[in-house]
N, CA, C and O atoms as CSV, one atom per row, in Angstrom:
chain,resi,resn,atom,element,x,y,z
A,1,MET,N,N,31.728,21.932,50.402
A,1,MET,CA,C,31.396,22.899,49.373
A,1,MET,C,C,31.228,22.248,48.000
A,1,MET,O,O,30.291,22.595,47.280
A,2,PRO,N,N,32.111,21.305,47.609
A,2,PRO,CA,C,31.919,20.673,46.304
A,2,PRO,C,C,30.584,19.913,46.204
A,2,PRO,O,O,29.984,19.844,45.132
A,3,PHE,N,N,30.123,19.340,47.340
A,3,PHE,CA,C,28.835,18.639,47.313
A,3,PHE,C,C,27.702,19.606,47.004
A,3,PHE,O,O,26.797,19.273,46.238
A,4,LEU,N,N,27.740,20.798,47.589
A,4,LEU,CA,C,26.697,21.795,47.336
A,4,LEU,C,C,26.715,22.270,45.888
A,4,LEU,O,O,25.662,22.472,45.283
A,5,ILE,N,N,27.906,22.445,45.336
A,5,ILE,CA,C,28.019,22.863,43.935
A,5,ILE,C,C,27.444,21.790,43.024
A,5,ILE,O,O,26.696,22.094,42.095
A,6,ARG,N,N,27.794,20.528,43.290
A,6,ARG,CA,C,27.275,19.433,42.467
A,6,ARG,C,C,25.770,19.282,42.637
A,6,ARG,O,O,25.059,18.993,41.675
A,7,MET,N,N,25.287,19.477,43.855
A,7,MET,CA,C,23.851,19.367,44.096
A,7,MET,C,C,23.090,20.460,43.349
A,7,MET,O,O,22.057,20.191,42.737
A,8,CYS,N,N,23.595,21.681,43.397
A,8,CYS,CA,C,22.938,22.774,42.671
A,8,CYS,C,C,23.017,22.550,41.164
A,8,CYS,O,O,22.056,22.827,40.447
A,9,ALA,N,N,24.150,22.052,40.679
A,9,ALA,CA,C,24.288,21.762,39.252
A,9,ALA,C,C,23.318,20.659,38.831
A,9,ALA,O,O,22.733,20.723,37.750
A,10,THR,N,N,23.147,19.656,39.679
A,10,THR,CA,C,22.201,18.576,39.371
A,10,THR,C,C,20.772,19.101,39.374
A,10,THR,O,O,19.975,18.723,38.515
A,11,ALA,N,N,20.440,19.960,40.316
A,11,ALA,CA,C,19.088,20.533,40.366
A,11,ALA,C,C,18.812,21.371,39.127
A,11,ALA,O,O,17.736,21.270,38.538
A,12,VAL,N,N,19.774,22.198,38.726
A,12,VAL,CA,C,19.606,23.005,37.512
A,12,VAL,C,C,19.491,22.103,36.290
A,12,VAL,O,O,18.690,22.369,35.394
A,13,ALA,N,N,20.288,21.039,36.248
A,13,ALA,CA,C,20.223,20.105,35.121
A,13,ALA,C,C,18.852,19.437,35.060
A,13,ALA,O,O,18.283,19.279,33.979
A,14,MET,N,N,18.323,19.047,36.212
A,14,MET,CA,C,16.997,18.420,36.229
A,14,MET,C,C,15.923,19.403,35.757
A,14,MET,O,O,15.027,19.035,34.998
A,15,LEU,N,N,16.021,20.647,36.209
A,15,LEU,CA,C,15.058,21.655,35.767
A,15,LEU,C,C,15.174,21.907,34.268
A,15,LEU,O,O,14.162,22.036,33.579
A,16,LEU,N,N,16.400,21.976,33.761
A,16,LEU,CA,C,16.628,22.223,32.338
A,16,LEU,C,C,16.118,21.063,31.482
A,16,LEU,O,O,15.443,21.285,30.477
A,17,ILE,N,N,16.434,19.837,31.874
A,17,ILE,CA,C,15.958,18.664,31.135
A,17,ILE,C,C,14.441,18.587,31.219
A,17,ILE,O,O,13.781,18.275,30.228
A,18,GLY,N,N,13.883,18.867,32.390
A,18,GLY,CA,C,12.427,18.858,32.542
A,18,GLY,C,C,11.743,19.915,31.693
A,18,GLY,O,O,10.631,19.705,31.208
A,19,TYR,N,N,12.407,21.054,31.513
A,19,TYR,CA,C,11.834,22.121,30.697
A,19,TYR,C,C,11.951,21.800,29.207
A,19,TYR,O,O,11.006,22.007,28.447
A,20,LEU,N,N,13.116,21.293,28.796
A,20,LEU,CA,C,13.344,21.018,27.373
A,20,LEU,C,C,12.682,19.730,26.897
A,20,LEU,O,O,12.223,19.653,25.757
A,21,LEU,N,N,12.631,18.723,27.760
A,21,LEU,CA,C,12.057,17.426,27.395
A,21,LEU,C,C,11.006,17.001,28.426
A,21,LEU,O,O,11.253,16.083,29.208
A,22,PRO,N,N,9.844,17.651,28.439
A,22,PRO,CA,C,8.855,17.344,29.471
A,22,PRO,C,C,8.264,15.934,29.363
A,22,PRO,O,O,7.710,15.426,30.338
A,23,GLY,N,N,8.372,15.304,28.206
A,23,GLY,CA,C,7.882,13.939,28.073
A,23,GLY,C,C,8.814,12.906,28.674
A,23,GLY,O,O,8.424,11.757,28.878
A,24,LEU,N,N,10.043,13.308,28.959
A,24,LEU,CA,C,11.042,12.393,29.505
A,24,LEU,C,C,11.128,12.534,31.021
A,24,LEU,O,O,10.968,11.557,31.752
A,25,VAL,N,N,11.379,13.739,31.483
A,25,VAL,CA,C,11.493,14.041,32.916
A,25,VAL,C,C,10.620,15.248,33.193
A,25,VAL,O,O,10.612,16.208,32.422
A,26,ARG,N,N,9.882,15.201,34.297
A,26,ARG,CA,C,9.055,16.347,34.679
A,26,ARG,C,C,9.370,16.727,36.120
A,26,ARG,O,O,9.321,15.891,37.022
A,27,VAL,N,N,9.692,17.989,36.318
A,27,VAL,CA,C,9.981,18.513,37.652
A,27,VAL,C,C,8.973,19.620,37.916
A,27,VAL,O,O,8.899,20.593,37.165
A,28,ASP,N,N,8.197,19.470,38.985
A,28,ASP,CA,C,7.113,20.409,39.256
A,28,ASP,C,C,7.596,21.743,39.814
A,28,ASP,O,O,7.114,22.793,39.389
A,29,THR,N,N,8.538,21.728,40.758
A,29,THR,CA,C,8.987,22.962,41.398
A,29,THR,C,C,10.507,22.963,41.550
A,29,THR,O,O,11.166,21.936,41.387
A,30,VAL,N,N,11.034,24.115,41.860
A,30,VAL,CA,C,12.471,24.233,42.119
A,30,VAL,C,C,12.839,23.474,43.389
A,30,VAL,O,O,13.897,22.847,43.451
A,31,MET,N,N,11.983,23.526,44.392
A,31,MET,CA,C,12.246,22.795,45.638
A,31,MET,C,C,12.258,21.288,45.402
A,31,MET,O,O,13.037,20.566,46.025
A,32,ALA,N,N,11.396,20.810,44.502
A,32,ALA,CA,C,11.405,19.389,44.172
A,32,ALA,C,C,12.717,19.018,43.491
A,32,ALA,O,O,13.261,17.943,43.743
A,33,ALA,N,N,13.229,19.892,42.632
A,33,ALA,CA,C,14.508,19.633,41.968
A,33,ALA,C,C,15.647,19.614,42.975
A,33,ALA,O,O,16.527,18.757,42.895
A,34,LEU,N,N,15.642,20.554,43.929
A,34,LEU,CA,C,16.680,20.564,44.956
A,34,LEU,C,C,16.604,19.328,45.844
A,34,LEU,O,O,17.631,18.743,46.190
A,35,ALA,N,N,15.389,18.931,46.212
A,35,ALA,CA,C,15.221,17.727,47.028
A,35,ALA,C,C,15.671,16.492,46.262
A,35,ALA,O,O,16.330,15.617,46.822
A,36,ALA,N,N,15.317,16.417,44.986
A,36,ALA,CA,C,15.719,15.270,44.174
A,36,ALA,C,C,17.228,15.227,43.990
A,36,ALA,O,O,17.821,14.148,43.997
A,37,ALA,N,N,17.853,16.381,43.825
A,37,ALA,CA,C,19.307,16.427,43.688
A,37,ALA,C,C,19.984,15.972,44.972
A,37,ALA,O,O,20.983,15.253,44.929
A,38,PHE,N,N,19.448,16.387,46.111
A,38,PHE,CA,C,20.006,15.969,47.395
A,38,PHE,C,C,19.856,14.461,47.592
A,38,PHE,O,O,20.811,13.779,47.963
A,39,VAL,N,N,18.658,13.950,47.342
A,39,VAL,CA,C,18.413,12.515,47.508
A,39,VAL,C,C,19.241,11.714,46.495
A,39,VAL,O,O,19.754,10.645,46.824
A,40,LEU,N,N,19.370,12.220,45.284
A,40,LEU,CA,C,20.187,11.534,44.281
A,40,LEU,C,C,21.644,11.479,44.717
A,40,LEU,O,O,22.316,10.469,44.507
A,41,GLY,N,N,22.137,12.551,45.318
A,41,GLY,CA,C,23.500,12.544,45.841
A,41,GLY,C,C,23.673,11.516,46.941
A,41,GLY,O,O,24.677,10.805,46.974
A,42,LEU,N,N,22.706,11.431,47.841
A,42,LEU,CA,C,22.765,10.427,48.909
A,42,LEU,C,C,22.675,9.008,48.362
A,42,LEU,O,O,23.414,8.121,48.787
A,43,VAL,N,N,21.770,8.804,47.423
A,43,VAL,CA,C,21.603,7.472,46.831
A,43,VAL,C,C,22.868,7.062,46.075
A,43,VAL,O,O,23.293,5.908,46.140
A,44,ASN,N,N,23.464,8.019,45.358
A,44,ASN,CA,C,24.708,7.714,44.639
A,44,ASN,C,C,25.849,7.413,45.596
A,44,ASN,O,O,26.745,6.640,45.258
A,45,ALA,N,N,25.836,8.004,46.782
A,45,ALA,CA,C,26.904,7.769,47.752
A,45,ALA,C,C,26.713,6.468,48.524
A,45,ALA,O,O,27.693,5.831,48.909
A,46,VAL,N,N,25.468,6.068,48.755
A,46,VAL,CA,C,25.209,4.920,49.617
A,46,VAL,C,C,24.809,3.669,48.824
A,46,VAL,O,O,25.403,2.607,49.005
A,47,VAL,N,N,23.821,3.790,47.961
A,47,VAL,CA,C,23.254,2.627,47.285
A,47,VAL,C,C,24.043,2.228,46.042
A,47,VAL,O,O,24.221,1.039,45.778
A,48,ARG,N,N,24.515,3.203,45.284
A,48,ARG,CA,C,25.196,2.920,44.016
A,48,ARG,C,C,26.415,2.011,44.178
A,48,ARG,O,O,26.572,1.079,43.390
A,49,PRO,N,N,27.288,2.243,45.170
A,49,PRO,CA,C,28.432,1.326,45.300
A,49,PRO,C,C,28.014,-0.118,45.547
A,49,PRO,O,O,28.657,-1.047,45.058
A,50,LEU,N,N,26.945,-0.307,46.301
A,50,LEU,CA,C,26.443,-1.660,46.545
A,50,LEU,C,C,25.946,-2.298,45.243
A,50,LEU,O,O,26.250,-3.457,44.963
A,51,PHE,N,N,25.187,-1.544,44.455
A,51,PHE,CA,C,24.707,-2.047,43.166
A,51,PHE,C,C,25.862,-2.374,42.231
A,51,PHE,O,O,25.837,-3.390,41.536
A,52,VAL,N,N,26.868,-1.514,42.214
A,52,VAL,CA,C,28.005,-1.729,41.316
A,52,VAL,C,C,28.748,-2.998,41.693
A,52,VAL,O,O,29.133,-3.772,40.816
A,53,VAL,N,N,28.954,-3.221,42.974
A,53,VAL,CA,C,29.658,-4.432,43.413
A,53,VAL,C,C,28.826,-5.674,43.122
A,53,VAL,O,O,29.364,-6.681,42.661
A,54,LEU,N,N,27.536,-5.618,43.381
A,54,LEU,CA,C,26.681,-6.795,43.162
A,54,LEU,C,C,26.536,-7.153,41.682
A,54,LEU,O,O,26.352,-8.322,41.343
A,55,THR,N,N,26.616,-6.171,40.815
A,55,THR,CA,C,26.434,-6.423,39.385
A,55,THR,C,C,27.749,-6.361,38.611
A,55,THR,O,O,27.740,-6.208,37.390
A,56,LEU,N,N,28.867,-6.479,39.305
A,56,LEU,CA,C,30.169,-6.351,38.655
A,56,LEU,C,C,30.367,-7.337,37.507
A,56,LEU,O,O,30.866,-6.924,36.460
A,57,PRO,N,N,30.004,-8.623,37.639
A,57,PRO,CA,C,30.190,-9.525,36.490
A,57,PRO,C,C,29.391,-9.087,35.255
A,57,PRO,O,O,29.895,-9.148,34.133
A,58,LEU,N,N,28.159,-8.650,35.462
A,58,LEU,CA,C,27.332,-8.192,34.348
A,58,LEU,C,C,27.894,-6.900,33.748
A,58,LEU,O,O,27.832,-6.697,32.536
A,59,THR,N,N,28.430,-6.046,34.585
A,59,THR,CA,C,29.035,-4.803,34.111
A,59,THR,C,C,30.277,-5.091,33.278
A,59,THR,O,O,30.512,-4.435,32.264
A,60,VAL,N,N,31.063,-6.059,33.696
A,60,VAL,CA,C,32.264,-6.422,32.941
A,60,VAL,C,C,31.882,-7.036,31.598
A,60,VAL,O,O,32.488,-6.716,30.576
A,61,VAL,N,N,30.885,-7.911,31.594
A,61,VAL,CA,C,30.456,-8.558,30.344
A,61,VAL,C,C,29.916,-7.535,29.355
A,61,VAL,O,O,30.136,-7.666,28.151
A,62,THR,N,N,29.219,-6.529,29.838
A,62,THR,CA,C,28.644,-5.505,28.948
A,62,THR,C,C,29.596,-4.339,28.722
A,62,THR,O,O,29.208,-3.317,28.155
A,63,LEU,N,N,30.832,-4.490,29.160
A,63,LEU,CA,C,31.858,-3.461,28.993
A,63,LEU,C,C,31.456,-2.122,29.613
A,63,LEU,O,O,31.758,-1.058,29.072
A,64,GLY,N,N,30.781,-2.190,30.739
A,64,GLY,CA,C,30.419,-0.990,31.483
A,64,GLY,C,C,29.075,-0.382,31.130
A,64,GLY,O,O,28.626,0.546,31.802
A,65,LEU,N,N,28.424,-0.882,30.090
A,65,LEU,CA,C,27.139,-0.295,29.699
A,65,LEU,C,C,26.045,-0.542,30.731
A,65,LEU,O,O,25.066,0.203,30.787
A,66,PHE,N,N,26.202,-1.579,31.546
A,66,PHE,CA,C,25.189,-1.838,32.570
A,66,PHE,C,C,25.169,-0.732,33.628
A,66,PHE,O,O,24.178,-0.587,34.343
A,67,LEU,N,N,26.235,0.040,33.736
A,67,LEU,CA,C,26.240,1.173,34.671
A,67,LEU,C,C,25.179,2.203,34.295
A,67,LEU,O,O,24.651,2.892,35.169
A,68,LEU,N,N,24.861,2.316,33.011
A,68,LEU,CA,C,23.785,3.211,32.584
A,68,LEU,C,C,22.441,2.735,33.136
A,68,LEU,O,O,21.601,3.542,33.536
A,69,VAL,N,N,22.253,1.425,33.151
A,69,VAL,CA,C,21.025,0.850,33.699
A,69,VAL,C,C,20.955,1.117,35.206
A,69,VAL,O,O,19.894,1.451,35.733
A,70,ILE,N,N,22.084,0.968,35.891
A,70,ILE,CA,C,22.120,1.241,37.331
A,70,ILE,C,C,21.774,2.699,37.601
A,70,ILE,O,O,20.992,2.994,38.505
A,71,ASN,N,N,22.352,3.615,36.822
A,71,ASN,CA,C,22.044,5.040,36.998
A,71,ASN,C,C,20.563,5.309,36.759
A,71,ASN,O,O,19.951,6.094,37.484
A,72,GLY,N,N,19.983,4.665,35.750
A,72,GLY,CA,C,18.554,4.819,35.489
A,72,GLY,C,C,17.706,4.291,36.631
A,72,GLY,O,O,16.713,4.910,37.011
A,73,LEU,N,N,18.095,3.147,37.179
A,73,LEU,CA,C,17.361,2.596,38.321
A,73,LEU,C,C,17.425,3.522,39.529
A,73,LEU,O,O,16.438,3.690,40.244
A,74,LEU,N,N,18.583,4.117,39.751
A,74,LEU,CA,C,18.718,5.027,40.885
A,74,LEU,C,C,17.898,6.297,40.694
A,74,LEU,O,O,17.307,6.800,41.650
A,75,LEU,N,N,17.855,6.819,39.475
A,75,LEU,CA,C,17.001,7.980,39.200
A,75,LEU,C,C,15.533,7.611,39.374
A,75,LEU,O,O,14.749,8.401,39.899
A,76,TRP,N,N,15.169,6.431,38.941
A,76,TRP,CA,C,13.794,5.954,39.105
A,76,TRP,C,C,13.447,5.831,40.584
A,76,TRP,O,O,12.335,6.164,40.996
A,77,LEU,N,N,14.403,5.352,41.383
A,77,LEU,CA,C,14.204,5.257,42.827
A,77,LEU,C,C,14.000,6.646,43.435
A,77,LEU,O,O,13.129,6.834,44.284
A,78,VAL,N,N,14.789,7.595,43.007
A,78,VAL,CA,C,14.667,8.964,43.522
A,78,VAL,C,C,13.296,9.546,43.186
A,78,VAL,O,O,12.686,10.216,44.019
A,79,THR,N,N,12.811,9.293,41.974
A,79,THR,CA,C,11.494,9.825,41.603
A,79,THR,C,C,10.377,9.149,42.390
A,79,THR,O,O,9.304,9.727,42.563
A,80,ALA,N,N,10.621,7.922,42.872
A,80,ALA,CA,C,9.625,7.269,43.719
A,80,ALA,C,C,9.625,7.854,45.131
A,80,ALA,O,O,8.609,7.823,45.824
A,81,ILE,N,N,10.775,8.388,45.549
A,81,ILE,CA,C,10.900,8.930,46.906
A,81,ILE,C,C,10.478,10.393,46.971
A,81,ILE,O,O,9.789,10.800,47.906
A,82,VAL,N,N,10.889,11.182,45.984
A,82,VAL,CA,C,10.678,12.635,46.023
A,82,VAL,C,C,9.398,12.993,45.257
A,82,VAL,O,O,9.304,12.735,44.056
A,83,PRO,N,N,8.425,13.579,45.937
A,83,PRO,CA,C,7.229,14.018,45.212
A,83,PRO,C,C,7.539,15.246,44.361
A,83,PRO,O,O,8.315,16.115,44.759
A,84,GLY,N,N,6.928,15.301,43.199
A,84,GLY,CA,C,7.130,16.442,42.309
A,84,GLY,C,C,8.144,16.200,41.212
A,84,GLY,O,O,8.352,17.071,40.367
A,85,VAL,N,N,8.780,15.041,41.201
A,85,VAL,CA,C,9.731,14.674,40.147
A,85,VAL,C,C,9.238,13.367,39.543
A,85,VAL,O,O,8.977,12.398,40.257
A,86,HIS,N,N,9.114,13.353,38.213
A,86,HIS,CA,C,8.557,12.191,37.530
A,86,HIS,C,C,9.400,11.862,36.301
A,86,HIS,O,O,9.931,12.757,35.644
A,87,VAL,N,N,9.517,10.576,35.999
A,87,VAL,CA,C,10.151,10.143,34.750
A,87,VAL,C,C,9.157,9.265,34.007
A,87,VAL,O,O,8.250,8.683,34.603
A,88,ASN,N,N,9.342,9.181,32.705
A,88,ASN,CA,C,8.440,8.422,31.856
A,88,ASN,C,C,8.955,6.998,31.711
A,88,ASN,O,O,9.536,6.655,30.681
A,89,GLY,N,N,8.752,6.163,32.725
A,89,GLY,CA,C,9.122,4.759,32.660
A,89,GLY,C,C,10.607,4.521,32.879
A,89,GLY,O,O,11.381,5.443,33.136
A,90,PHE,N,N,10.979,3.246,32.767
A,90,PHE,CA,C,12.363,2.861,33.030
A,90,PHE,C,C,13.321,3.448,32.008
A,90,PHE,O,O,14.354,4.001,32.386
A,91,TRP,N,N,13.002,3.342,30.721
A,91,TRP,CA,C,13.912,3.870,29.696
A,91,TRP,C,C,13.975,5.383,29.724
A,91,TRP,O,O,14.994,5.968,29.355
A,92,GLY,N,N,12.901,6.025,30.156
A,92,GLY,CA,C,12.946,7.461,30.376
A,92,GLY,C,C,13.899,7.811,31.512
A,92,GLY,O,O,14.583,8.833,31.468
A,93,ALA,N,N,13.939,6.945,32.541
A,93,ALA,CA,C,14.869,7.159,33.652
A,93,ALA,C,C,16.312,6.975,33.190
A,93,ALA,O,O,17.197,7.724,33.605
A,94,VAL,N,N,16.553,5.985,32.335
A,94,VAL,CA,C,17.913,5.763,31.822
A,94,VAL,C,C,18.349,6.954,30.965
A,94,VAL,O,O,19.444,7.487,31.145
A,95,ALA,N,N,17.489,7.364,30.037
A,95,ALA,CA,C,17.824,8.507,29.177
A,95,ALA,C,C,17.951,9.781,30.011
A,95,ALA,O,O,18.852,10.587,29.777
A,96,GLY,N,N,17.059,9.967,30.978
A,96,GLY,CA,C,17.128,11.143,31.845
A,96,GLY,C,C,18.402,11.166,32.669
A,96,GLY,O,O,19.002,12.224,32.858
A,97,SER,N,N,18.821,10.002,33.163
A,97,SER,CA,C,20.052,9.966,33.965
A,97,SER,C,C,21.269,10.304,33.116
A,97,SER,O,O,22.197,10.958,33.593
A,98,ILE,N,N,21.272,9.866,31.865
A,98,ILE,CA,C,22.383,10.202,30.972
A,98,ILE,C,C,22.421,11.707,30.726
A,98,ILE,O,O,23.475,12.333,30.832
A,99,LEU,N,N,21.267,12.282,30.397
A,99,LEU,CA,C,21.208,13.715,30.115
A,99,LEU,C,C,21.520,14.554,31.346
A,99,LEU,O,O,22.226,15.558,31.251
A,100,ILE,N,N,21.006,14.154,32.486
A,100,ILE,CA,C,21.274,14.896,33.721
A,100,ILE,C,C,22.757,14.824,34.063
A,100,ILE,O,O,23.336,15.816,34.505
A,101,SER,N,N,23.374,13.672,33.866
A,101,SER,CA,C,24.810,13.544,34.136
A,101,SER,C,C,25.629,14.448,33.232
A,101,SER,O,O,26.562,15.109,33.687
A,102,VAL,N,N,25.281,14.478,31.946
A,102,VAL,CA,C,26.027,15.311,31.002
A,102,VAL,C,C,25.866,16.791,31.338
A,102,VAL,O,O,26.853,17.522,31.416
A,103,VAL,N,N,24.632,17.230,31.535
A,103,VAL,CA,C,24.380,18.647,31.793
A,103,VAL,C,C,24.976,19.076,33.131
A,103,VAL,O,O,25.581,20.145,33.214
A,104,SER,N,N,24.819,18.269,34.175
A,104,SER,CA,C,25.377,18.654,35.475
A,104,SER,C,C,26.899,18.617,35.445
A,104,SER,O,O,27.543,19.411,36.131
A,105,GLY,N,N,27.483,17.719,34.673
A,105,GLY,CA,C,28.940,17.702,34.516
A,105,GLY,C,C,29.449,18.966,33.850
A,105,GLY,O,O,30.459,19.537,34.262
A,106,ILE,N,N,28.744,19.395,32.819
A,106,ILE,CA,C,29.126,20.648,32.133
A,106,ILE,C,C,28.976,21.835,33.080
A,106,ILE,O,O,29.859,22.689,33.149
A,107,LEU,N,N,27.865,21.891,33.808
A,107,LEU,CA,C,27.650,23.003,34.741
A,107,LEU,C,C,28.677,23.009,35.869
A,107,LEU,O,O,29.131,24.075,36.285
A,108,THR,N,N,29.045,21.838,36.364
A,108,THR,CA,C,30.041,21.758,37.429
A,108,THR,C,C,31.398,22.234,36.936
A,108,THR,O,O,32.130,22.890,37.678
A,109,ARG,N,N,31.739,21.916,35.712
A,109,ARG,CA,C,33.031,22.342,35.139
A,109,ARG,C,C,33.067,23.853,34.906
A,109,ARG,O,O,34.143,24.451,34.902
A,110,MET,N,N,31.911,24.468,34.713
A,110,MET,CA,C,31.858,25.901,34.460
A,110,MET,C,C,32.112,26.722,35.723
A,110,MET,O,O,32.509,27.884,35.642
A,111,VAL,N,N,31.880,26.113,36.894
A,111,VAL,CA,C,32.087,26.828,38.165
A,111,VAL,C,C,33.575,26.740,38.505
A,111,VAL,O,O,34.138,25.645,38.531
A,112,PRO,N,N,34.217,27.882,38.767
A,112,PRO,CA,C,35.638,27.837,39.097
A,112,PRO,C,C,35.891,27.141,40.419
A,112,PRO,O,O,35.113,27.287,41.362
A,113,ALA,N,N,36.966,26.391,40.490
A,113,ALA,CA,C,37.323,25.675,41.712
A,113,ALA,C,C,37.765,26.663,42.785
A,113,ALA,O,O,38.529,27.591,42.518
A,114,ALA,N,N,37.280,26.451,43.985
A,114,ALA,CA,C,37.613,27.373,45.075
A,114,ALA,C,C,38.807,26.876,45.854
A,114,ALA,O,O,39.233,27.522,46.810
């Protein structure tokens, strides 16, 4: 159940960011947002830990800021996989991942725990 709540919050966040900042992230349909949220959840569960371990020295040297780059790369990967979701280049993916994380975190906190 928590995965579904987070997935829906991420989809709403992607739609909201796409609506407010269309030059940064563009989401064509609600189904594309749901698919992107699902794929992003899978990528964060499977690929992200591998990236974090492989780049641990660089992450330590940058005091954790390189994790923002990893999140941007993963969002960029998701937009390459899911049709209907687009970001404006690499830095758009980094900025979009930050905004999506903040908005989906706020939305997830607003839902009461079951």
